[in-house]
Structure formats: structure tokens, C-alpha cells
C-alpha positions in Angstrom: -71.9 35.9 61.5 -68.8 35.9 59.3 -66.3 38.4 60.4 -66.0 41.4 58.7 -62.6 41.3 58.0 -59.7 38.4 57.4 -57.0 41.3 57.9 -55.9 42.8 61.0 -56.6 46.4 61.6 -52.9 47.4 61.2 -53.2 46.1 57.5 -56.5 47.6 56.8 -54.9 50.9 58.0 -51.9 50.6 55.4 -54.2 49.5 52.8 -56.5 52.7 53.6 -53.3 55.0 53.5 -52.5 53.8 49.8 -55.9 54.1 48.5 -56.4 57.7 50.0 -53.0 58.4 48.3 -54.3 56.8 45.0 -57.3 58.6 44.9 -55.4 62.3 45.2 -53.0 61.0 42.8 -55.7 60.0 40.1 -58.8 62.1 40.7 -62.0 61.3 39.2 -64.1 64.0 37.7 -67.1 63.2 40.1 -67.0 61.7 43.5 -70.1 60.7 45.5 -70.4 58.7 48.8 -72.8 56.1 49.6 -71.7 55.2 53.3 -67.8 54.1 53.1 -68.3 53.4 49.4 -66.7 56.0 47.2 -68.5 56.4 43.7 -65.8 57.5 41.4 -66.9 58.5 37.6 -64.9 60.5 35.0 -66.8 60.9 31.7 -63.8 62.1 29.8 -61.4 58.7 30.3 -62.8 55.0 30.6 -60.1 53.9 33.1 -61.4 51.4 35.7 -59.6 53.2 38.7 -61.8 56.4 37.6 -65.1 54.6 37.0 -65.4 52.5 39.9 -67.1 51.9 43.4 -64.5 51.4 45.8 -65.7 50.1 49.2 -63.5 51.3 52.3 -64.9 49.6 55.4 -65.3 45.6 55.6 -68.0 46.2 58.5 -70.2 48.7 56.2 -72.6 45.8 55.1 -76.0 47.3 55.6 -78.7 47.2 52.7 -76.1 46.1 49.9 -78.6 45.2 47.2 -80.4 48.4 47.6 -77.1 50.7 47.3 -75.7 48.5 44.3 -78.7 49.5 42.5 -78.3 53.3 43.3 -74.7 53.0 41.8 -75.8 51.2 38.8 -78.1 54.4 38.1 -75.1 56.6 38.6 -73.1 54.6 36.2 -75.8 54.2 33.9 -76.0 58.0 33.5 -72.2 58.1 32.7 -72.1 55.5 30.0 -70.4 53.5 31.8 -70.4 49.7 33.0 -71.0 49.1 36.9 -67.8 48.3 38.1 -66.7 47.6 41.9 -63.0 48.1 42.8 -62.4 45.1 45.5 -59.4 45.9 47.9 -59.0 44.3 51.6 -61.3 46.9 52.6 -64.2 45.8 50.6 -64.5 42.6 53.1 -65.9 39.1 52.8 -69.6 40.1 53.2 -69.8 42.1 50.1 -67.5 39.4 48.0 -69.8 36.7 49.2 -72.9 38.9 47.9 -71.3 39.5 44.4 -70.4 36.0 44.3 -73.9 35.0 45.0 -75.1 37.5 42.5 -72.9 35.7 39.9 -70.3 38.8 39.4 -67.3 38.3 37.5 -63.9 38.9 38.7 -61.2 40.0 36.4 -57.8 42.2 36.4 -56.4 41.3 39.5 -53.6 44.5 40.2 -50.8 44.8 42.8 -50.0 47.9 45.1 -46.1 47.7 45.5 -43.7 49.8 47.5 -40.1 50.5 47.8 -38.5 52.5 50.9 -36.6 55.1 49.0 -33.5 54.8 51.6 -33.1 51.2 50.2 -33.5 52.3 46.4 -30.1 52.9 44.3 -30.5 56.6 43.3 -27.3 58.0 43.2 -26.4 57.2 39.6 -29.7 58.2 38.2 -30.0 60.8 35.7 -31.1 64.3 37.3 -34.0 65.1 35.2 -36.3 68.2 35.3 -40.1 67.2 34.8 -41.8 68.7 31.8 -43.8 71.8 32.3 -45.8 71.8 29.2 -48.6 69.4 29.6 -49.8 68.9 26.3 -46.3 68.2 25.0 -46.3 65.4 28.0 -49.7 64.0 27.0 -48.9 63.8 23.3 -46.1 61.5 24.5 -47.8 59.6 27.0 -50.5 58.6 24.2 -47.7 57.3 21.9 -45.9 55.3 24.7 -49.0 53.8 25.9 -50.7 53.1 22.3 -53.5 55.0 23.4 -56.2 56.4 21.1 -55.8 60.2 20.3 -59.4 60.6 21.6 -58.2 59.9 24.8 -56.1 63.2 24.9 -59.0 65.6 26.5 -59.7 63.2 29.5 -56.0 62.7 30.4 -55.7 66.6 30.3 -58.3 66.7 32.4 -57.2 64.1 34.9 -53.5 65.5 35.3 -54.9 68.8 35.7 -57.2 67.7 38.4 -54.1 66.3 40.4 -53.8 68.2 43.6 -50.2 67.1 45.0 -47.2 68.1 43.1 -47.3 65.9 40.1 -43.7 65.5 37.9 -44.4 64.9 34.0 -41.3 62.8 32.9 -40.7 61.8 29.5 -37.7 60.3 28.1 -37.0 61.4 24.3 -34.9 60.9 21.1 -35.3 63.9 19.2 -39.4 64.2 18.9 -39.8 60.6 19.3 -40.9 59.9 23.0 -39.5 56.4 24.3 -40.9 56.3 27.6 -43.0 58.5 29.9 -44.3 58.3 33.5 -45.9 60.5 36.3 -44.7 60.9 39.2 -47.0 62.2 42.2 -45.0 63.5 45.2 -47.6 63.7 48.0 -45.9 64.1 51.4 -43.6 61.2 52.2 -45.0 59.2 49.2 -44.2 58.9 45.7 -46.6 57.5 43.3 -45.6 56.4 39.7 -48.6 56.4 37.3 -48.9 55.9 33.6 -45.6 54.4 33.3 -44.8 53.2 29.7 -42.4 52.5 27.0 -42.9 52.8 23.5 -43.3 49.4 22.2 -40.2 49.3 19.5 -38.0 50.9 22.5 -38.5 48.4 25.0 -35.8 46.1 26.7 -33.6 48.6 26.6 -33.4 50.0 30.1 -35.6 53.2 28.9 -38.0 52.7 31.6 -35.9 51.5 34.2 -33.8 54.9 33.8 -36.8 57.3 33.8 -38.3 55.5 37.0 -34.8 56.2 38.8 -34.8 59.7 37.7 -38.5 60.4 38.7 -37.6 58.7 42.5 -34.5 60.5 42.6 -36.7 63.6 41.9 -39.2 62.6 44.4 -36.6 62.0 47.1 -35.2 65.4 46.9 -38.5 66.8 47.7 -38.9 64.7 51.0 -40.6 61.6 49.8 -39.4 58.5 51.8 -41.5 55.9 49.9 -42.6 55.1 46.3 -45.3 53.1 45.2 -47.2 51.9 42.4 -50.4 49.8 41.1 -49.8 47.2 38.4 -51.8 44.5 36.9 -50.6 40.8 38.3 -50.4 39.4 35.0 -47.9 42.0 33.4 -45.0 39.9 34.0 -42.3 42.0 32.2 -43.3 45.1 34.3 -43.4 43.2 37.7 -40.1 41.7 36.5 -38.6 45.2 36.1 -40.3 46.8 39.3 -38.8 43.6 41.7 -35.6 44.2 40.5 -35.5 47.8 41.6 -36.6 46.6 44.8 -40.5 46.9 44.9 -42.3 44.5 47.3 -46.0 43.7 47.2 -48.4 45.3 49.7 -51.6 44.2 48.9 -53.9 43.3 45.7 -57.4 44.4 44.5 -59.4 43.2 41.4 -62.7 44.2 39.7 -66.1 42.5 39.5 -69.0 43.0 37.4 -72.4 42.3 37.3 -73.5 39.1 34.9 -73.9 40.6 31.4 -71.8 43.9 32.1 
């Protein structure tokens, strides 16, 4: 029998910590559990993180085919393509099952961390997060180049964040240059929706906003920053590595044939 995990328990414990923080920081509208599979669905926003099955135990390998069928029904009800988000917690048994069934693999991403005691934050600009959620969402849609139809869904997600969420925007007059959300959760500070408006890139706006957000979080007791980034985003990876972020683990997405 194949081993249930190729990762030592200490590594899996670290992954579980970040996965749990991610669920709290970017909450789905509906959450269902099938064993240790967390099924996250959000009618108002199409992001894969918000619409995916997240296996959380490499040893939970019973009745995989039947459980996939159950998950598929839930996704059909939401009009979403069945999607699995595969972290080291998914394990090789489930991965092999999906391989044999011909599932595609795409959008590999990295989870990165930075101990805040090592971050150079003293010279960072002191910035107070926005209190006006509507103003922030308008700025974030612009910097991300998102469709305006996503505004209600993004508002729902941000409004459901349980830990303290700092909404940061760098603006020139009424023009949004860069935006991000910093979620302060105990000793962790998670960065989400980091974006710079296309015409304002390569001018240091994103870097400055990140440093301001991390300074804000450190003053509130955060000791470690973390984020998720697509492995193919070369420009963003270069920025984060220059700030001292290091890779912790990777995850990717999978969908059945024809999805």
C-alpha cells in the first residue's frame, strides 16, 4: 500500500496552520464537510479559492469516487466547475486517483512567509487602513482590472472576514494606484488581493503599500507575514523575494476531463 503522505508530520502541521488561516482570511459563503474534505462555495465570486474542495488529511482516502460525485452535485447547484485545491494535505492516494481519472492540473501557486522581525519596516510609511469598504472595493476593482460585476461578491467576502482586516489603498487624488488587504490573525499577517494599476507598475507603489501594511500588522502583534502567489507570476515573485519572503509549500488546482 502506498504511504498516505510523503511529508513528515511537522511539515503537515505547518501547512494546516496556513490553510486554516487562509480559510478565515478569505471566507467562502458556504462551507460543507465530507470527512476532512472542506467544500467551499461562493455564488457571488468565481475565485477558485472560494469555490473548491480542499482535502486536509492525506490519510482520508475512503470512498473517494463516491465523495467526488457528492461534491460534483454541490458544485453543479452553484453553477461552478468541480475544482479540487491540492495542497500537501491532499496526499498521494487522492492525487493518483485523479491522475488515473484524467483530471487536469493547473495554476500552481506558492505559499510564502516572512518573519516580521527580519522585515525592514522602520522607514515604511505609516498608513491608516480605509474604513470605507465601498471606496476600497472600487479601488481594488480598478487596480485588479476586474469586472464591475464582481463588486457585490467582493463586498460579501470582505464583510465576512472574521479577523481584523486592514484595507489599504495608495491613491493619487481620486486615482487608485495600488491596493491590498492585510488580515491580522493572531501572530499572522496575511496579504490578499495585492494589485497595482497597470499604468502605475514598476514605480514601487506595491512595495511601499506592502511595507506599510506589514508595519501596521506588526504594531498589532503580528510576528509573521504570509501570502499566496501563482508560481508563474515572475514579477510578483521577484518583489516578494526582494522583501525577504520565502516559499513554505505549493498547491495547485485540478478539474475533471471536460470541465
